C-alpha atoms as an extended CHARMM CRD file, in Angstrom:
* protein
*
       148  EXT
         1         1  MET       CA             35.5030000000       11.3340000000      -94.7120000000  PROA      1               0.0000000000
         2         2  SER       CA             37.7740000000        9.1780000000      -92.6980000000  PROA      2               0.0000000000
         3         3  GLY       CA             35.9610000000        7.5520000000      -89.8010000000  PROA      3               0.0000000000
         4         4  SER       CA             32.4330000000        8.0450000000      -91.1510000000  PROA      4               0.0000000000
         5         5  ARG       CA             32.5600000000        5.0490000000      -93.5310000000  PROA      5               0.0000000000
         6         6  GLY       CA             29.8290000000        6.4030000000      -95.7670000000  PROA      6               0.0000000000
         7         7  ARG       CA             27.2470000000        6.9810000000      -93.0190000000  PROA      7               0.0000000000
         8         8  SER       CA             25.7320000000       10.3420000000      -92.3270000000  PROA      8               0.0000000000
         9         9  ARG       CA             25.5260000000       11.4790000000      -88.7520000000  PROA      9               0.0000000000
        10        10  ARG       CA             22.2730000000       13.0210000000      -87.6200000000  PROA      10              0.0000000000
        11        11  SER       CA             22.0570000000       15.1180000000      -84.5080000000  PROA      11              0.0000000000
        12        12  GLY       CA             21.5100000000       12.9690000000      -81.4420000000  PROA      12              0.0000000000
        13        13  ASP       CA             22.9790000000        9.8360000000      -83.0260000000  PROA      13              0.0000000000
        14        14  HSD       CA             25.9010000000        8.1800000000      -81.3270000000  PROA      14              0.0000000000
        15        15  TRP       CA             28.4660000000        6.0870000000      -83.0910000000  PROA      15              0.0000000000
        16        16  GLY       CA             28.1320000000        2.4900000000      -82.0680000000  PROA      16              0.0000000000
        17        17  ALA       CA             24.6900000000        3.0210000000      -80.5430000000  PROA      17              0.0000000000
        18        18  ALA       CA             22.0410000000        0.3590000000      -80.9920000000  PROA      18              0.0000000000
        19        19  PRO       CA             19.6640000000        0.8800000000      -83.9250000000  PROA      19              0.0000000000
        20        20  ALA       CA             16.4290000000        2.7080000000      -83.1730000000  PROA      20              0.0000000000
        21        21  ARG       CA             13.6400000000        0.5340000000      -81.7810000000  PROA      21              0.0000000000
        22        22  ARG       CA             10.6490000000        0.0100000000      -84.0210000000  PROA      22              0.0000000000
        23        23  TYR       CA              8.1090000000       -0.2590000000      -81.2320000000  PROA      23              0.0000000000
        24        24  PRO       CA              7.9200000000        1.2120000000      -77.7440000000  PROA      24              0.0000000000
        25        25  ARG       CA              9.4960000000       -0.2520000000      -74.6460000000  PROA      25              0.0000000000
        26        26  SER       CA              6.1160000000       -1.0500000000      -73.0980000000  PROA      26              0.0000000000
        27        27  ALA       CA              5.2500000000       -3.3000000000      -76.0500000000  PROA      27              0.0000000000
        28        28  ARG       CA              8.5980000000       -5.1000000000      -75.7310000000  PROA      28              0.0000000000
        29        29  VAL       CA              8.0990000000       -5.5760000000      -71.9790000000  PROA      29              0.0000000000
        30        30  ASN       CA              4.5620000000       -6.8930000000      -72.5320000000  PROA      30              0.0000000000
        31        31  GLU       CA              5.7740000000       -9.3750000000      -75.1400000000  PROA      31              0.0000000000
        32        32  ILE       CA              8.6730000000      -10.7170000000      -73.0580000000  PROA      32              0.0000000000
        33        33  LEU       CA              6.3680000000      -11.0950000000      -70.0420000000  PROA      33              0.0000000000
        34        34  ARG       CA              3.8940000000      -13.0100000000      -72.2160000000  PROA      34              0.0000000000
        35        35  GLU       CA              6.6520000000      -15.3560000000      -73.4010000000  PROA      35              0.0000000000
        36        36  VAL       CA              8.0430000000      -15.9810000000      -69.8980000000  PROA      36              0.0000000000
        37        37  LEU       CA              4.5950000000      -16.6240000000      -68.4030000000  PROA      37              0.0000000000
        38        38  ALA       CA              3.5490000000      -18.9280000000      -71.2530000000  PROA      38              0.0000000000
        39        39  ASP       CA              6.7530000000      -20.9620000000      -70.8810000000  PROA      39              0.0000000000
        40        40  GLU       CA              6.3510000000      -21.2080000000      -67.1230000000  PROA      40              0.0000000000
        41        41  LEU       CA              2.7040000000      -22.2990000000      -67.4030000000  PROA      41              0.0000000000
        42        42  GLU       CA              3.7470000000      -24.9380000000      -69.9270000000  PROA      42              0.0000000000
        43        43  ARG       CA              6.2550000000      -26.2980000000      -67.3890000000  PROA      43              0.0000000000
        44        44  MET       CA              3.5850000000      -26.2910000000      -64.6740000000  PROA      44              0.0000000000
        45        45  GLU       CA              1.2120000000      -28.2380000000      -66.9250000000  PROA      45              0.0000000000
        46        46  ASN       CA              3.1640000000      -31.4120000000      -66.1650000000  PROA      46              0.0000000000
        47        47  ASN       CA              2.2080000000      -31.1580000000      -62.4790000000  PROA      47              0.0000000000
        48        48  ASP       CA             -1.2530000000      -29.6120000000      -62.7720000000  PROA      48              0.0000000000
        49        49  GLU       CA             -3.6230000000      -30.4310000000      -65.6230000000  PROA      49              0.0000000000
        50        50  ARG       CA             -5.6350000000      -27.2400000000      -65.0200000000  PROA      50              0.0000000000
        51        51  PHE       CA             -2.9550000000      -25.3240000000      -66.9380000000  PROA      51              0.0000000000
        52        52  GLY       CA             -3.1940000000      -27.5640000000      -70.0130000000  PROA      52              0.0000000000
        53        53  LEU       CA             -5.7220000000      -25.5320000000      -71.9850000000  PROA      53              0.0000000000
        54        54  LEU       CA             -4.6020000000      -22.0680000000      -70.9140000000  PROA      54              0.0000000000
        55        55  THR       CA             -3.2310000000      -19.8170000000      -73.6350000000  PROA      55              0.0000000000
        56        56  VAL       CA             -1.6760000000      -16.4650000000      -72.7500000000  PROA      56              0.0000000000
        57        57  THR       CA             -2.9320000000      -14.0630000000      -75.4150000000  PROA      57              0.0000000000
        58        58  ALA       CA             -1.4630000000      -10.8060000000      -74.0960000000  PROA      58              0.0000000000
        59        59  VAL       CA              0.0410000000       -9.0110000000      -71.1340000000  PROA      59              0.0000000000
        60        60  GLN       CA             -0.7370000000       -5.3870000000      -70.3230000000  PROA      60              0.0000000000
        61        61  CYS       CA              1.8710000000       -3.9840000000      -67.9530000000  PROA      61              0.0000000000
        62        62  ASP       CA              1.4940000000       -0.5910000000      -66.2770000000  PROA      62              0.0000000000
        63        63  PRO       CA              4.1210000000        1.9490000000      -67.3620000000  PROA      63              0.0000000000
        64        64  ASP       CA              5.5140000000        2.0200000000      -63.8110000000  PROA      64              0.0000000000
        65        65  LEU       CA              5.8390000000       -1.8180000000      -63.8790000000  PROA      65              0.0000000000
        66        66  ARG       CA              3.8960000000       -2.2200000000      -60.6250000000  PROA      66              0.0000000000
        67        67  HSD       CA              1.0170000000       -4.2710000000      -62.0590000000  PROA      67              0.0000000000
        68        68  ALA       CA              0.4690000000       -6.4750000000      -65.0920000000  PROA      68              0.0000000000
        69        69  LEU       CA             -2.7960000000       -7.8950000000      -66.3930000000  PROA      69              0.0000000000
        70        70  VAL       CA             -2.3090000000      -11.3190000000      -68.0020000000  PROA      70              0.0000000000
        71        71  LEU       CA             -5.0050000000      -12.1440000000      -70.5570000000  PROA      71              0.0000000000
        72        72  PHE       CA             -5.9940000000      -15.7040000000      -71.4730000000  PROA      72              0.0000000000
        73        73  SER       CA             -8.0120000000      -17.0170000000      -74.4120000000  PROA      73              0.0000000000
        74        74  SER       CA            -10.4450000000      -18.5840000000      -71.9480000000  PROA      74              0.0000000000
        75        75  LEU       CA            -10.4540000000      -18.6150000000      -68.1840000000  PROA      75              0.0000000000
        76        76  GLY       CA            -12.8270000000      -20.7090000000      -66.0990000000  PROA      76              0.0000000000
        77        77  ASP       CA            -13.2790000000      -20.6270000000      -62.3400000000  PROA      77              0.0000000000
        78        78  GLU       CA            -11.0590000000      -23.6840000000      -61.8310000000  PROA      78              0.0000000000
        79        79  GLU       CA             -8.2220000000      -22.2000000000      -63.8980000000  PROA      79              0.0000000000
        80        80  GLU       CA             -8.5570000000      -18.8690000000      -62.1250000000  PROA      80              0.0000000000
        81        81  ARG       CA             -8.1610000000      -20.5750000000      -58.7370000000  PROA      81              0.0000000000
        82        82  ALA       CA             -5.1440000000      -22.4870000000      -60.0190000000  PROA      82              0.0000000000
        83        83  LEU       CA             -3.5180000000      -19.2620000000      -61.2510000000  PROA      83              0.0000000000
        84        84  ALA       CA             -4.1550000000      -17.5690000000      -57.9020000000  PROA      84              0.0000000000
        85        85  GLU       CA             -2.3390000000      -20.4630000000      -56.2140000000  PROA      85              0.0000000000
        86        86  VAL       CA              0.7700000000      -20.0890000000      -58.3930000000  PROA      86              0.0000000000
        87        87  ARG       CA              0.7850000000      -16.2870000000      -58.8430000000  PROA      87              0.0000000000
        88        88  VAL       CA              3.8230000000      -15.8450000000      -56.5910000000  PROA      88              0.0000000000
        89        89  ARG       CA              5.7070000000      -18.5970000000      -58.4320000000  PROA      89              0.0000000000
        90        90  LEU       CA              4.9350000000      -16.9330000000      -61.7780000000  PROA      90              0.0000000000
        91        91  GLN       CA              6.1440000000      -13.5870000000      -60.4410000000  PROA      91              0.0000000000
        92        92  ALA       CA              9.3350000000      -15.2740000000      -59.2380000000  PROA      92              0.0000000000
        93        93  ALA       CA              9.8750000000      -16.6850000000      -62.7380000000  PROA      93              0.0000000000
        94        94  VAL       CA              9.4810000000      -13.1970000000      -64.2170000000  PROA      94              0.0000000000
        95        95  SER       CA             11.8830000000      -11.8030000000      -61.6230000000  PROA      95              0.0000000000
        96        96  SER       CA             14.5600000000      -14.3890000000      -62.3730000000  PROA      96              0.0000000000
        97        97  GLN       CA             14.2520000000      -14.3350000000      -66.1800000000  PROA      97              0.0000000000
        98        98  VAL       CA             13.5970000000      -10.6700000000      -66.9700000000  PROA      98              0.0000000000
        99        99  ARG       CA             15.7230000000       -7.7570000000      -65.8690000000  PROA      99              0.0000000000
       100       100  LEU       CA             13.2920000000       -5.0320000000      -64.8220000000  PROA      100             0.0000000000
       101       101  LYS       CA             13.3770000000       -2.2380000000      -62.2780000000  PROA      101             0.0000000000
       102       102  ARG       CA             10.5930000000       -4.0240000000      -60.3930000000  PROA      102             0.0000000000
       103       103  THR       CA              8.6000000000       -7.2020000000      -60.8700000000  PROA      103             0.0000000000
       104       104  PRO       CA              4.9500000000       -6.4820000000      -61.6170000000  PROA      104             0.0000000000
       105       105  GLN       CA              2.1880000000       -7.9400000000      -59.4720000000  PROA      105             0.0000000000
       106       106  LEU       CA              0.1970000000      -10.2430000000      -61.7450000000  PROA      106             0.0000000000
       107       107  ARG       CA             -3.5720000000      -10.2320000000      -62.2360000000  PROA      107             0.0000000000
       108       108  PHE       CA             -5.4190000000      -12.6610000000      -64.4950000000  PROA      108             0.0000000000
       109       109  ALA       CA             -8.4610000000      -12.2300000000      -66.7490000000  PROA      109             0.0000000000
       110       110  ALA       CA            -10.0900000000      -13.6510000000      -69.8550000000  PROA      110             0.0000000000
       111       111  ASP       CA             -9.1720000000      -11.7630000000      -73.0210000000  PROA      111             0.0000000000
       112       112  PRO       CA            -12.1760000000       -9.6230000000      -74.0260000000  PROA      112             0.0000000000
       113       113  ALA       CA            -11.0190000000       -9.6550000000      -77.6640000000  PROA      113             0.0000000000
       114       114  VAL       CA            -11.5430000000      -13.4320000000      -77.8400000000  PROA      114             0.0000000000
       115       115  ALA       CA            -15.0900000000      -13.1500000000      -76.4480000000  PROA      115             0.0000000000
       116       116  GLU       CA            -15.8210000000      -10.2780000000      -78.8410000000  PROA      116             0.0000000000
       117       117  GLY       CA            -14.5550000000      -12.3240000000      -81.7920000000  PROA      117             0.0000000000
       118       118  GLU       CA            -16.7840000000      -15.2440000000      -80.8000000000  PROA      118             0.0000000000
       119       119  ARG       CA            -19.7660000000      -12.8760000000      -80.5380000000  PROA      119             0.0000000000
       120       120  ILE       CA            -19.1050000000      -11.5070000000      -84.0390000000  PROA      120             0.0000000000
       121       121  GLU       CA            -18.7570000000      -15.0310000000      -85.4680000000  PROA      121             0.0000000000
       122       122  GLU       CA            -22.1110000000      -15.9620000000      -83.9430000000  PROA      122             0.0000000000
       123       123  ILE       CA            -23.7490000000      -12.9090000000      -85.5380000000  PROA      123             0.0000000000
       124       124  LEU       CA            -22.2500000000      -13.8170000000      -88.9110000000  PROA      124             0.0000000000
       125       125  ARG       CA            -23.5080000000      -17.4110000000      -88.6140000000  PROA      125             0.0000000000
       126       126  ARG       CA            -27.0700000000      -16.1360000000      -88.0860000000  PROA      126             0.0000000000
       127       127  LEU       CA            -27.0300000000      -13.9590000000      -91.2080000000  PROA      127             0.0000000000
       128       128  PRO       CA            -28.9530000000      -15.4310000000      -94.1530000000  PROA      128             0.0000000000
       129       129  GLN       CA            -26.6870000000      -16.6420000000      -96.9320000000  PROA      129             0.0000000000
       130       130  ALA       CA            -26.9910000000      -15.4420000000     -100.5120000000  PROA      130             0.0000000000
       131       131  PRO       CA            -28.6330000000      -17.9410000000     -102.9270000000  PROA      131             0.0000000000
       132       132  GLY       CA            -26.0710000000      -20.3270000000     -104.4210000000  PROA      132             0.0000000000
       133       133  ALA       CA            -23.3500000000      -19.2300000000     -102.0050000000  PROA      133             0.0000000000
       134       134  ALA       CA            -23.8870000000      -22.1530000000      -99.6550000000  PROA      134             0.0000000000
       135       135  ASP       CA            -22.8060000000      -24.9930000000     -101.9370000000  PROA      135             0.0000000000
       136       136  GLY       CA            -20.9760000000      -23.1900000000     -104.7590000000  PROA      136             0.0000000000
       137       137  SER       CA            -22.3630000000      -25.6690000000     -107.3410000000  PROA      137             0.0000000000
       138       138  GLU       CA            -23.3320000000      -22.9680000000     -109.8710000000  PROA      138             0.0000000000
       139       139  ALA       CA            -19.8140000000      -21.5500000000     -110.0240000000  PROA      139             0.0000000000
       140       140  GLY       CA            -18.3800000000      -25.0250000000     -110.6170000000  PROA      140             0.0000000000
       141       141  ALA       CA            -20.8190000000      -25.6890000000     -113.4770000000  PROA      141             0.0000000000
       142       142  GLU       CA            -19.9010000000      -22.4580000000     -115.2470000000  PROA      142             0.0000000000
       143       143  ASP       CA            -16.1590000000      -23.0100000000     -114.9200000000  PROA      143             0.0000000000
       144       144  GLY       CA            -16.2650000000      -26.5720000000     -116.2160000000  PROA      144             0.0000000000
       145       145  SER       CA            -18.5670000000      -25.9980000000     -119.2340000000  PROA      145             0.0000000000
       146       146  GLY       CA            -15.8270000000      -26.7330000000     -121.7630000000  PROA      146             0.0000000000
       147       147  ASP       CA            -16.6800000000      -23.8610000000     -124.1340000000  PROA      147             0.0000000000
       148       148  GLY       CA            -13.0340000000      -23.0150000000     -124.7450000000  PROA      148             0.0000000000
């Protein structure tokens, strides 16, 4: 058992190899792109207030790394124009901070999941509430009766 140090060796494993990844490469690339772009937009906020309320919610990069869709929590016309103006600068930041085979061309859009969540919340607000559920006063009266 000398040299194995109590570890079993499965076929395909290499000694000294990095541990197996828990999520695919595309997810890791998307996350690092999201972090780099969010940091760069935060730096740009000092010079351009249009970037102040932008939040990068996700990045969806093509498997071939040619294109990436950057999703924001909200994206108005003014913010979209501002992003178009600095797209090349954002791509340069990705190129300098992330080691990839190629730097993806960035596109920008509002995150549909955020809009869908707001739509669901609005539907829930319109639903009638059950009697007594609005103020919770009945539950408080029963708990504090002092029968114990």
